[in-house]
mmJSON file of the N, C-alpha and C atoms, coordinates in Angstrom:
{"data_MODEL":{"atom_site":{
"group_PDB":["ATOM","ATOM","ATOM","ATOM","ATOM","ATOM","ATOM","ATOM","ATOM","ATOM","ATOM","ATOM","ATOM","ATOM","ATOM","ATOM","ATOM","ATOM","ATOM","ATOM","ATOM","ATOM","ATOM","ATOM","ATOM","ATOM","ATOM","ATOM","ATOM","ATOM","ATOM","ATOM","ATOM","ATOM","ATOM","ATOM","ATOM","ATOM","ATOM","ATOM","ATOM","ATOM","ATOM","ATOM","ATOM","ATOM","ATOM","ATOM","ATOM","ATOM","ATOM","ATOM","ATOM","ATOM","ATOM","ATOM","ATOM","ATOM","ATOM","ATOM","ATOM","ATOM","ATOM","ATOM","ATOM","ATOM","ATOM","ATOM","ATOM","ATOM","ATOM","ATOM","ATOM","ATOM","ATOM","ATOM","ATOM","ATOM","ATOM","ATOM","ATOM","ATOM","ATOM","ATOM","ATOM","ATOM","ATOM","ATOM","ATOM","ATOM","ATOM","ATOM","ATOM","ATOM","ATOM","ATOM","ATOM","ATOM","ATOM","ATOM","ATOM","ATOM","ATOM","ATOM","ATOM","ATOM","ATOM","ATOM","ATOM","ATOM","ATOM","ATOM","ATOM","ATOM","ATOM","ATOM","ATOM","ATOM","ATOM","ATOM","ATOM","ATOM","ATOM","ATOM","ATOM","ATOM","ATOM","ATOM","ATOM","ATOM","ATOM","ATOM","ATOM","ATOM","ATOM","ATOM","ATOM","ATOM","ATOM","ATOM","ATOM","ATOM","ATOM","ATOM","ATOM","ATOM","ATOM","ATOM","ATOM","ATOM","ATOM","ATOM","ATOM","ATOM","ATOM","ATOM","ATOM","ATOM","ATOM","ATOM","ATOM","ATOM","ATOM","ATOM","ATOM","ATOM","ATOM","ATOM","ATOM","ATOM","ATOM","ATOM","ATOM","ATOM","ATOM","ATOM","ATOM","ATOM","ATOM","ATOM","ATOM","ATOM","ATOM","ATOM","ATOM","ATOM","ATOM","ATOM","ATOM","ATOM","ATOM","ATOM","ATOM","ATOM","ATOM","ATOM","ATOM","ATOM","ATOM","ATOM","ATOM","ATOM","ATOM","ATOM"],
"id":[1,2,3,4,5,6,7,8,9,10,11,12,13,14,15,16,17,18,19,20,21,22,23,24,25,26,27,28,29,30,31,32,33,34,35,36,37,38,39,40,41,42,43,44,45,46,47,48,49,50,51,52,53,54,55,56,57,58,59,60,61,62,63,64,65,66,67,68,69,70,71,72,73,74,75,76,77,78,79,80,81,82,83,84,85,86,87,88,89,90,91,92,93,94,95,96,97,98,99,100,101,102,103,104,105,106,107,108,109,110,111,112,113,114,115,116,117,118,119,120,121,122,123,124,125,126,127,128,129,130,131,132,133,134,135,136,137,138,139,140,141,142,143,144,145,146,147,148,149,150,151,152,153,154,155,156,157,158,159,160,161,162,163,164,165,166,167,168,169,170,171,172,173,174,175,176,177,178,179,180,181,182,183,184,185,186,187,188,189,190,191,192,193,194,195,196,197,198,199,200,201,202,203,204],
"type_symbol":["N","C","C","N","C","C","N","C","C","N","C","C","N","C","C","N","C","C","N","C","C","N","C","C","N","C","C","N","C","C","N","C","C","N","C","C","N","C","C","N","C","C","N","C","C","N","C","C","N","C","C","N","C","C","N","C","C","N","C","C","N","C","C","N","C","C","N","C","C","N","C","C","N","C","C","N","C","C","N","C","C","N","C","C","N","C","C","N","C","C","N","C","C","N","C","C","N","C","C","N","C","C","N","C","C","N","C","C","N","C","C","N","C","C","N","C","C","N","C","C","N","C","C","N","C","C","N","C","C","N","C","C","N","C","C","N","C","C","N","C","C","N","C","C","N","C","C","N","C","C","N","C","C","N","C","C","N","C","C","N","C","C","N","C","C","N","C","C","N","C","C","N","C","C","N","C","C","N","C","C","N","C","C","N","C","C","N","C","C","N","C","C","N","C","C","N","C","C","N","C","C","N","C","C"],
"label_atom_id":["N","CA","C","N","CA","C","N","CA","C","N","CA","C","N","CA","C","N","CA","C","N","CA","C","N","CA","C","N","CA","C","N","CA","C","N","CA","C","N","CA","C","N","CA","C","N","CA","C","N","CA","C","N","CA","C","N","CA","C","N","CA","C","N","CA","C","N","CA","C","N","CA","C","N","CA","C","N","CA","C","N","CA","C","N","CA","C","N","CA","C","N","CA","C","N","CA","C","N","CA","C","N","CA","C","N","CA","C","N","CA","C","N","CA","C","N","CA","C","N","CA","C","N","CA","C","N","CA","C","N","CA","C","N","CA","C","N","CA","C","N","CA","C","N","CA","C","N","CA","C","N","CA","C","N","CA","C","N","CA","C","N","CA","C","N","CA","C","N","CA","C","N","CA","C","N","CA","C","N","CA","C","N","CA","C","N","CA","C","N","CA","C","N","CA","C","N","CA","C","N","CA","C","N","CA","C","N","CA","C","N","CA","C","N","CA","C","N","CA","C","N","CA","C","N","CA","C","N","CA","C","N","CA","C","N","CA","C"],
"label_alt_id":[null,null,null,null,null,null,null,null,null,null,null,null,null,null,null,null,null,null,null,null,null,null,null,null,null,null,null,null,null,null,null,null,null,null,null,null,null,null,null,null,null,null,null,null,null,null,null,null,null,null,null,null,null,null,null,null,null,null,null,null,null,null,null,null,null,null,null,null,null,null,null,null,null,null,null,null,null,null,null,null,null,null,null,null,null,null,null,null,null,null,null,null,null,null,null,null,null,null,null,null,null,null,null,null,null,null,null,null,null,null,null,null,null,null,null,null,null,null,null,null,null,null,null,null,null,null,null,null,null,null,null,null,null,null,null,null,null,null,null,null,null,null,null,null,null,null,null,null,null,null,null,null,null,null,null,null,null,null,null,null,null,null,null,null,null,null,null,null,null,null,null,null,null,null,null,null,null,null,null,null,null,null,null,null,null,null,null,null,null,null,null,null,null,null,null,null,null,null,null,null,null,null,null,null],
"label_comp_id":["MET","MET","MET","ALA","ALA","ALA","HIS","HIS","HIS","ILE","ILE","ILE","ARG","ARG","ARG","ILE","ILE","ILE","ASP","ASP","ASP","GLU","GLU","GLU","ASN","ASN","ASN","PHE","PHE","PHE","CYS","CYS","CYS","LYS","LYS","LYS","GLY","GLY","GLY","CYS","CYS","CYS","GLY","GLY","GLY","LEU","LEU","LEU","CYS","CYS","CYS","THR","THR","THR","TYR","TYR","TYR","ALA","ALA","ALA","CYS","CYS","CYS","PRO","PRO","PRO","LYS","LYS","LYS","HIS","HIS","HIS","ILE","ILE","ILE","LEU","LEU","LEU","ALA","ALA","ALA","LEU","LEU","LEU","ALA","ALA","ALA","LYS","LYS","LYS","ASP","ASP","ASP","ARG","ARG","ARG","MET","MET","MET","ASN","ASN","ASN","SER","SER","SER","LYS","LYS","LYS","GLY","GLY","GLY","TYR","TYR","TYR","HIS","HIS","HIS","PRO","PRO","PRO","ALA","ALA","ALA","GLU","GLU","GLU","CYS","CYS","CYS","THR","THR","THR","ASP","ASP","ASP","GLU","GLU","GLU","GLU","GLU","GLU","ALA","ALA","ALA","CYS","CYS","CYS","ILE","ILE","ILE","GLY","GLY","GLY","CYS","CYS","CYS","CYS","CYS","CYS","SER","SER","SER","CYS","CYS","CYS","ALA","ALA","ALA","MET","MET","MET","MET","MET","MET","CYS","CYS","CYS","PRO","PRO","PRO","ASP","ASP","ASP","THR","THR","THR","ALA","ALA","ALA","ILE","ILE","ILE","THR","THR","THR","VAL","VAL","VAL","GLU","GLU","GLU","LYS","LYS","LYS"],
"label_asym_id":["A","A","A","A","A","A","A","A","A","A","A","A","A","A","A","A","A","A","A","A","A","A","A","A","A","A","A","A","A","A","A","A","A","A","A","A","A","A","A","A","A","A","A","A","A","A","A","A","A","A","A","A","A","A","A","A","A","A","A","A","A","A","A","A","A","A","A","A","A","A","A","A","A","A","A","A","A","A","A","A","A","A","A","A","A","A","A","A","A","A","A","A","A","A","A","A","A","A","A","A","A","A","A","A","A","A","A","A","A","A","A","A","A","A","A","A","A","A","A","A","A","A","A","A","A","A","A","A","A","A","A","A","A","A","A","A","A","A","A","A","A","A","A","A","A","A","A","A","A","A","A","A","A","A","A","A","A","A","A","A","A","A","A","A","A","A","A","A","A","A","A","A","A","A","A","A","A","A","A","A","A","A","A","A","A","A","A","A","A","A","A","A","A","A","A","A","A","A","A","A","A","A","A","A"],
"label_entity_id":["1","1","1","1","1","1","1","1","1","1","1","1","1","1","1","1","1","1","1","1","1","1","1","1","1","1","1","1","1","1","1","1","1","1","1","1","1","1","1","1","1","1","1","1","1","1","1","1","1","1","1","1","1","1","1","1","1","1","1","1","1","1","1","1","1","1","1","1","1","1","1","1","1","1","1","1","1","1","1","1","1","1","1","1","1","1","1","1","1","1","1","1","1","1","1","1","1","1","1","1","1","1","1","1","1","1","1","1","1","1","1","1","1","1","1","1","1","1","1","1","1","1","1","1","1","1","1","1","1","1","1","1","1","1","1","1","1","1","1","1","1","1","1","1","1","1","1","1","1","1","1","1","1","1","1","1","1","1","1","1","1","1","1","1","1","1","1","1","1","1","1","1","1","1","1","1","1","1","1","1","1","1","1","1","1","1","1","1","1","1","1","1","1","1","1","1","1","1","1","1","1","1","1","1"],
"label_seq_id":[1,1,1,2,2,2,3,3,3,4,4,4,5,5,5,6,6,6,7,7,7,8,8,8,9,9,9,10,10,10,11,11,11,12,12,12,13,13,13,14,14,14,15,15,15,16,16,16,17,17,17,18,18,18,19,19,19,20,20,20,21,21,21,22,22,22,23,23,23,24,24,24,25,25,25,26,26,26,27,27,27,28,28,28,29,29,29,30,30,30,31,31,31,32,32,32,33,33,33,34,34,34,35,35,35,36,36,36,37,37,37,38,38,38,39,39,39,40,40,40,41,41,41,42,42,42,43,43,43,44,44,44,45,45,45,46,46,46,47,47,47,48,48,48,49,49,49,50,50,50,51,51,51,52,52,52,53,53,53,54,54,54,55,55,55,56,56,56,57,57,57,58,58,58,59,59,59,60,60,60,61,61,61,62,62,62,63,63,63,64,64,64,65,65,65,66,66,66,67,67,67,68,68,68],
"pdbx_PDB_ins_code":[null,null,null,null,null,null,null,null,null,null,null,null,null,null,null,null,null,null,null,null,null,null,null,null,null,null,null,null,null,null,null,null,null,null,null,null,null,null,null,null,null,null,null,null,null,null,null,null,null,null,null,null,null,null,null,null,null,null,null,null,null,null,null,null,null,null,null,null,null,null,null,null,null,null,null,null,null,null,null,null,null,null,null,null,null,null,null,null,null,null,null,null,null,null,null,null,null,null,null,null,null,null,null,null,null,null,null,null,null,null,null,null,null,null,null,null,null,null,null,null,null,null,null,null,null,null,null,null,null,null,null,null,null,null,null,null,null,null,null,null,null,null,null,null,null,null,null,null,null,null,null,null,null,null,null,null,null,null,null,null,null,null,null,null,null,null,null,null,null,null,null,null,null,null,null,null,null,null,null,null,null,null,null,null,null,null,null,null,null,null,null,null,null,null,null,null,null,null,null,null,null,null,null,null],
"Cartn_x":[0.705,0.063,0.586,0.001,0.834,0.375,1.138,1.54,1.651,0.562,0.444,0.719,2.691,2.624,3.274,2.114,2.901,3.237,4.093,4.437,3.671,2.551,2.3,1.877,3.344,4.007,4.657,5.137,4.972,4.225,2.951,2.837,1.061,1.253,0.566,-1.043,-1.123,-2.674,-2.996,-2.006,-2.024,-3.045,-3.57,-3.641,-3.556,-2.277,-2.276,-2.257,-2.255,-1.998,-3.194,-4.474,-5.294,-6.261,-5.862,-5.833,-4.323,-3.833,-3.057,-3.445,-3.69,-3.77,-5.646,-4.626,-5.562,-6.749,-6.64,-7.941,-8.966,-8.207,-8.842,-9.158,-8.022,-8.352,-7.437,-7.398,-6.343,-7.344,-7.0,-8.688,-7.711,-8.194,-7.461,-8.887,-7.529,-8.632,-9.044,-10.597,-11.075,-11.625,-11.417,-11.454,-10.522,-9.088,-7.614,-7.057,-5.981,-5.366,-3.772,-2.63,-1.07,-0.226,0.563,1.013,1.183,1.166,1.049,0.166,-1.15,-1.79,-2.902,-2.688,-3.113,-4.571,-5.343,-5.559,-4.694,-4.026,-3.44,-3.656,-2.782,-3.578,-3.911,-4.688,-5.243,-6.059,-4.87,-5.307,-6.812,-7.769,-8.961,-9.602,-8.215,-8.723,-7.534,-6.663,-5.44,-5.527,-6.429,-6.83,-6.618,-6.968,-7.076,-6.191,-5.639,-4.259,-3.185,-2.254,-1.593,-0.615,0.199,1.237,2.712,1.232,1.696,2.89,2.877,4.156,3.026,2.23,1.95,1.688,1.453,1.366,1.795,3.602,4.66,5.373,5.499,6.031,5.575,3.676,3.407,3.345,4.061,3.585,5.32,5.385,6.006,7.438,6.136,6.792,7.443,7.793,7.86,7.944,6.539,5.594,4.983,5.112,4.431,5.258,5.178,5.709,5.199,5.368,4.549,5.753,5.566,6.013,5.43,6.08,5.51,5.619],
"Cartn_y":[-1.203,0.105,0.923,2.063,3.577,4.979,5.433,7.052,8.135,8.667,10.138,10.837,11.97,12.987,14.133,15.283,16.168,17.056,17.944,18.669,20.579,20.481,21.407,23.213,23.389,24.726,25.102,24.219,23.942,23.594,23.939,23.181,25.622,25.209,26.858,26.248,25.236,25.273,25.062,24.202,24.643,23.563,22.645,21.727,20.458,20.803,19.757,18.29,18.686,16.512,15.772,16.993,16.705,16.063,16.27,16.554,14.843,15.371,14.309,12.042,12.78,10.821,10.445,9.276,8.715,7.562,8.028,7.613,8.05,9.822,10.814,11.249,10.721,11.381,11.849,12.489,13.948,15.343,16.385,16.741,18.676,19.662,20.885,21.009,20.714,21.977,22.592,22.732,23.862,24.781,23.617,24.47,24.452,24.264,24.65,25.911,26.732,27.431,26.632,27.115,27.426,28.15,28.588,30.123,30.189,30.112,31.469,31.74,30.899,31.145,30.825,29.472,29.125,27.137,27.472,25.642,25.028,23.985,23.409,21.282,20.294,19.378,18.659,17.327,17.204,14.876,14.761,12.791,12.498,12.612,11.911,10.618,9.094,8.021,7.992,6.706,6.697,5.207,4.75,2.964,2.827,3.651,3.88,3.959,4.98,5.107,4.196,3.787,2.452,2.973,3.331,4.865,4.748,5.273,5.469,6.976,7.763,8.441,9.474,10.24,10.213,12.048,12.41,13.176,14.142,13.005,13.679,14.424,12.939,13.591,14.942,14.726,16.663,18.007,17.524,19.149,19.449,20.736,22.214,22.369,22.095,22.812,21.238,20.007,19.072,18.751,19.204,18.891,17.532,16.979,15.316,15.163,13.559,12.362,10.997,10.24,8.634,8.182,7.058,6.443,5.054,3.844,2.488,1.489],
"Cartn_z":[0.224,0.045,-0.363,-0.566,-0.406,-0.004,0.346,1.303,0.618,0.888,-0.573,1.104,0.497,2.069,1.346,1.37,1.498,1.931,1.39,2.56,1.995,3.838,3.513,2.493,3.081,3.41,1.825,1.045,-0.194,-1.08,-1.194,-1.818,-1.814,-3.188,-3.043,-3.529,-3.655,-4.544,-5.953,-7.32,-8.479,-8.685,-8.273,-8.133,-9.44,-10.103,-11.119,-10.626,-9.476,-8.957,-9.075,-8.211,-9.441,-9.979,-11.299,-12.545,-13.2,-12.491,-12.643,-12.434,-11.384,-10.619,-11.505,-11.973,-11.952,-11.414,-9.592,-9.517,-8.139,-8.959,-8.45,-7.494,-6.834,-4.421,-4.407,-5.303,-5.127,-5.168,-3.859,-4.14,-2.94,-3.666,-2.806,-0.925,0.021,0.894,0.686,1.028,1.363,2.864,3.076,5.054,5.516,5.367,5.183,4.514,4.982,3.941,4.447,4.67,4.548,4.439,5.929,5.92,4.636,4.019,1.934,2.169,2.597,2.429,0.654,0.157,-0.237,0.348,-0.6,0.002,-1.019,0.283,0.413,-0.622,-1.183,-2.507,-0.564,-1.074,0.146,0.092,0.293,-0.128,0.402,-0.393,0.16,0.413,-0.59,-0.222,0.002,1.363,1.167,-0.054,1.225,0.398,-1.343,-1.34,-3.536,-3.747,-3.503,-4.322,-4.227,-5.805,-6.007,-6.949,-5.773,-6.527,-6.589,-7.762,-9.87,-8.603,-8.545,-8.541,-9.576,-10.127,-10.982,-10.446,-9.432,-8.829,-8.055,-7.489,-7.752,-8.795,-9.783,-11.382,-12.025,-11.319,-11.448,-10.999,-9.924,-9.133,-8.685,-9.274,-9.515,-8.272,-7.617,-6.042,-4.902,-6.115,-5.768,-3.919,-3.83,-3.353,-1.853,-3.413,-2.847,-2.857,-2.314,-1.908,-2.113,-2.714,-2.761,-2.003,-0.996,-0.361,-0.203,-1.243,-0.726,-0.519],
"occupancy":[1.0,1.0,1.0,1.0,1.0,1.0,1.0,1.0,1.0,1.0,1.0,1.0,1.0,1.0,1.0,1.0,1.0,1.0,1.0,1.0,1.0,1.0,1.0,1.0,1.0,1.0,1.0,1.0,1.0,1.0,1.0,1.0,1.0,1.0,1.0,1.0,1.0,1.0,1.0,1.0,1.0,1.0,1.0,1.0,1.0,1.0,1.0,1.0,1.0,1.0,1.0,1.0,1.0,1.0,1.0,1.0,1.0,1.0,1.0,1.0,1.0,1.0,1.0,1.0,1.0,1.0,1.0,1.0,1.0,1.0,1.0,1.0,1.0,1.0,1.0,1.0,1.0,1.0,1.0,1.0,1.0,1.0,1.0,1.0,1.0,1.0,1.0,1.0,1.0,1.0,1.0,1.0,1.0,1.0,1.0,1.0,1.0,1.0,1.0,1.0,1.0,1.0,1.0,1.0,1.0,1.0,1.0,1.0,1.0,1.0,1.0,1.0,1.0,1.0,1.0,1.0,1.0,1.0,1.0,1.0,1.0,1.0,1.0,1.0,1.0,1.0,1.0,1.0,1.0,1.0,1.0,1.0,1.0,1.0,1.0,1.0,1.0,1.0,1.0,1.0,1.0,1.0,1.0,1.0,1.0,1.0,1.0,1.0,1.0,1.0,1.0,1.0,1.0,1.0,1.0,1.0,1.0,1.0,1.0,1.0,1.0,1.0,1.0,1.0,1.0,1.0,1.0,1.0,1.0,1.0,1.0,1.0,1.0,1.0,1.0,1.0,1.0,1.0,1.0,1.0,1.0,1.0,1.0,1.0,1.0,1.0,1.0,1.0,1.0,1.0,1.0,1.0,1.0,1.0,1.0,1.0,1.0,1.0,1.0,1.0,1.0,1.0,1.0,1.0],
"B_iso_or_equiv":[0.0,0.0,0.0,0.0,0.0,0.0,0.0,0.0,0.0,0.0,0.0,0.0,0.0,0.0,0.0,0.0,0.0,0.0,0.0,0.0,0.0,0.0,0.0,0.0,0.0,0.0,0.0,0.0,0.0,0.0,0.0,0.0,0.0,0.0,0.0,0.0,0.0,0.0,0.0,0.0,0.0,0.0,0.0,0.0,0.0,0.0,0.0,0.0,0.0,0.0,0.0,0.0,0.0,0.0,0.0,0.0,0.0,0.0,0.0,0.0,0.0,0.0,0.0,0.0,0.0,0.0,0.0,0.0,0.0,0.0,0.0,0.0,0.0,0.0,0.0,0.0,0.0,0.0,0.0,0.0,0.0,0.0,0.0,0.0,0.0,0.0,0.0,0.0,0.0,0.0,0.0,0.0,0.0,0.0,0.0,0.0,0.0,0.0,0.0,0.0,0.0,0.0,0.0,0.0,0.0,0.0,0.0,0.0,0.0,0.0,0.0,0.0,0.0,0.0,0.0,0.0,0.0,0.0,0.0,0.0,0.0,0.0,0.0,0.0,0.0,0.0,0.0,0.0,0.0,0.0,0.0,0.0,0.0,0.0,0.0,0.0,0.0,0.0,0.0,0.0,0.0,0.0,0.0,0.0,0.0,0.0,0.0,0.0,0.0,0.0,0.0,0.0,0.0,0.0,0.0,0.0,0.0,0.0,0.0,0.0,0.0,0.0,0.0,0.0,0.0,0.0,0.0,0.0,0.0,0.0,0.0,0.0,0.0,0.0,0.0,0.0,0.0,0.0,0.0,0.0,0.0,0.0,0.0,0.0,0.0,0.0,0.0,0.0,0.0,0.0,0.0,0.0,0.0,0.0,0.0,0.0,0.0,0.0,0.0,0.0,0.0,0.0,0.0,0.0],
"pdbx_formal_charge":[null,null,null,null,null,null,null,null,null,null,null,null,null,null,null,null,null,null,null,null,null,null,null,null,null,null,null,null,null,null,null,null,null,null,null,null,null,null,null,null,null,null,null,null,null,null,null,null,null,null,null,null,null,null,null,null,null,null,null,null,null,null,null,null,null,null,null,null,null,null,null,null,null,null,null,null,null,null,null,null,null,null,null,null,null,null,null,null,null,null,null,null,null,null,null,null,null,null,null,null,null,null,null,null,null,null,null,null,null,null,null,null,null,null,null,null,null,null,null,null,null,null,null,null,null,null,null,null,null,null,null,null,null,null,null,null,null,null,null,null,null,null,null,null,null,null,null,null,null,null,null,null,null,null,null,null,null,null,null,null,null,null,null,null,null,null,null,null,null,null,null,null,null,null,null,null,null,null,null,null,null,null,null,null,null,null,null,null,null,null,null,null,null,null,null,null,null,null,null,null,null,null,null,null],
"auth_seq_id":[1,1,1,2,2,2,3,3,3,4,4,4,5,5,5,6,6,6,7,7,7,8,8,8,9,9,9,10,10,10,11,11,11,12,12,12,13,13,13,14,14,14,15,15,15,16,16,16,17,17,17,18,18,18,19,19,19,20,20,20,21,21,21,22,22,22,23,23,23,24,24,24,25,25,25,26,26,26,27,27,27,28,28,28,29,29,29,30,30,30,31,31,31,32,32,32,33,33,33,34,34,34,35,35,35,36,36,36,37,37,37,38,38,38,39,39,39,40,40,40,41,41,41,42,42,42,43,43,43,44,44,44,45,45,45,46,46,46,47,47,47,48,48,48,49,49,49,50,50,50,51,51,51,52,52,52,53,53,53,54,54,54,55,55,55,56,56,56,57,57,57,58,58,58,59,59,59,60,60,60,61,61,61,62,62,62,63,63,63,64,64,64,65,65,65,66,66,66,67,67,67,68,68,68],
"auth_comp_id":["MET","MET","MET","ALA","ALA","ALA","HIS","HIS","HIS","ILE","ILE","ILE","ARG","ARG","ARG","ILE","ILE","ILE","ASP","ASP","ASP","GLU","GLU","GLU","ASN","ASN","ASN","PHE","PHE","PHE","CYS","CYS","CYS","LYS","LYS","LYS","GLY","GLY","GLY","CYS","CYS","CYS","GLY","GLY","GLY","LEU","LEU","LEU","CYS","CYS","CYS","THR","THR","THR","TYR","TYR","TYR","ALA","ALA","ALA","CYS","CYS","CYS","PRO","PRO","PRO","LYS","LYS","LYS","HIS","HIS","HIS","ILE","ILE","ILE","LEU","LEU","LEU","ALA","ALA","ALA","LEU","LEU","LEU","ALA","ALA","ALA","LYS","LYS","LYS","ASP","ASP","ASP","ARG","ARG","ARG","MET","MET","MET","ASN","ASN","ASN","SER","SER","SER","LYS","LYS","LYS","GLY","GLY","GLY","TYR","TYR","TYR","HIS","HIS","HIS","PRO","PRO","PRO","ALA","ALA","ALA","GLU","GLU","GLU","CYS","CYS","CYS","THR","THR","THR","ASP","ASP","ASP","GLU","GLU","GLU","GLU","GLU","GLU","ALA","ALA","ALA","CYS","CYS","CYS","ILE","ILE","ILE","GLY","GLY","GLY","CYS","CYS","CYS","CYS","CYS","CYS","SER","SER","SER","CYS","CYS","CYS","ALA","ALA","ALA","MET","MET","MET","MET","MET","MET","CYS","CYS","CYS","PRO","PRO","PRO","ASP","ASP","ASP","THR","THR","THR","ALA","ALA","ALA","ILE","ILE","ILE","THR","THR","THR","VAL","VAL","VAL","GLU","GLU","GLU","LYS","LYS","LYS"],
"auth_asym_id":["A","A","A","A","A","A","A","A","A","A","A","A","A","A","A","A","A","A","A","A","A","A","A","A","A","A","A","A","A","A","A","A","A","A","A","A","A","A","A","A","A","A","A","A","A","A","A","A","A","A","A","A","A","A","A","A","A","A","A","A","A","A","A","A","A","A","A","A","A","A","A","A","A","A","A","A","A","A","A","A","A","A","A","A","A","A","A","A","A","A","A","A","A","A","A","A","A","A","A","A","A","A","A","A","A","A","A","A","A","A","A","A","A","A","A","A","A","A","A","A","A","A","A","A","A","A","A","A","A","A","A","A","A","A","A","A","A","A","A","A","A","A","A","A","A","A","A","A","A","A","A","A","A","A","A","A","A","A","A","A","A","A","A","A","A","A","A","A","A","A","A","A","A","A","A","A","A","A","A","A","A","A","A","A","A","A","A","A","A","A","A","A","A","A","A","A","A","A","A","A","A","A","A","A"],
"auth_atom_id":["N","CA","C","N","CA","C","N","CA","C","N","CA","C","N","CA","C","N","CA","C","N","CA","C","N","CA","C","N","CA","C","N","CA","C","N","CA","C","N","CA","C","N","CA","C","N","CA","C","N","CA","C","N","CA","C","N","CA","C","N","CA","C","N","CA","C","N","CA","C","N","CA","C","N","CA","C","N","CA","C","N","CA","C","N","CA","C","N","CA","C","N","CA","C","N","CA","C","N","CA","C","N","CA","C","N","CA","C","N","CA","C","N","CA","C","N","CA","C","N","CA","C","N","CA","C","N","CA","C","N","CA","C","N","CA","C","N","CA","C","N","CA","C","N","CA","C","N","CA","C","N","CA","C","N","CA","C","N","CA","C","N","CA","C","N","CA","C","N","CA","C","N","CA","C","N","CA","C","N","CA","C","N","CA","C","N","CA","C","N","CA","C","N","CA","C","N","CA","C","N","CA","C","N","CA","C","N","CA","C","N","CA","C","N","CA","C","N","CA","C","N","CA","C","N","CA","C","N","CA","C","N","CA","C","N","CA","C"],
"pdbx_PDB_model_num":[1,1,1,1,1,1,1,1,1,1,1,1,1,1,1,1,1,1,1,1,1,1,1,1,1,1,1,1,1,1,1,1,1,1,1,1,1,1,1,1,1,1,1,1,1,1,1,1,1,1,1,1,1,1,1,1,1,1,1,1,1,1,1,1,1,1,1,1,1,1,1,1,1,1,1,1,1,1,1,1,1,1,1,1,1,1,1,1,1,1,1,1,1,1,1,1,1,1,1,1,1,1,1,1,1,1,1,1,1,1,1,1,1,1,1,1,1,1,1,1,1,1,1,1,1,1,1,1,1,1,1,1,1,1,1,1,1,1,1,1,1,1,1,1,1,1,1,1,1,1,1,1,1,1,1,1,1,1,1,1,1,1,1,1,1,1,1,1,1,1,1,1,1,1,1,1,1,1,1,1,1,1,1,1,1,1,1,1,1,1,1,1,1,1,1,1,1,1,1,1,1,1,1,1]
}}}
């Protein structure tokens, strides 16, 4: 099983990871902001993650790490 780790301090809420995920389990947090004022990405269903790393490869700020 894979584990997605998102460093919210680096995330600028661009949403590219949400489009790259083939399982559509990433979304921008609507209820919180990071220290820069952006809505960071979050995993909505970690059990469904297949560990493809598409989200991490798409992230321009290298805020996402996928651990297998």
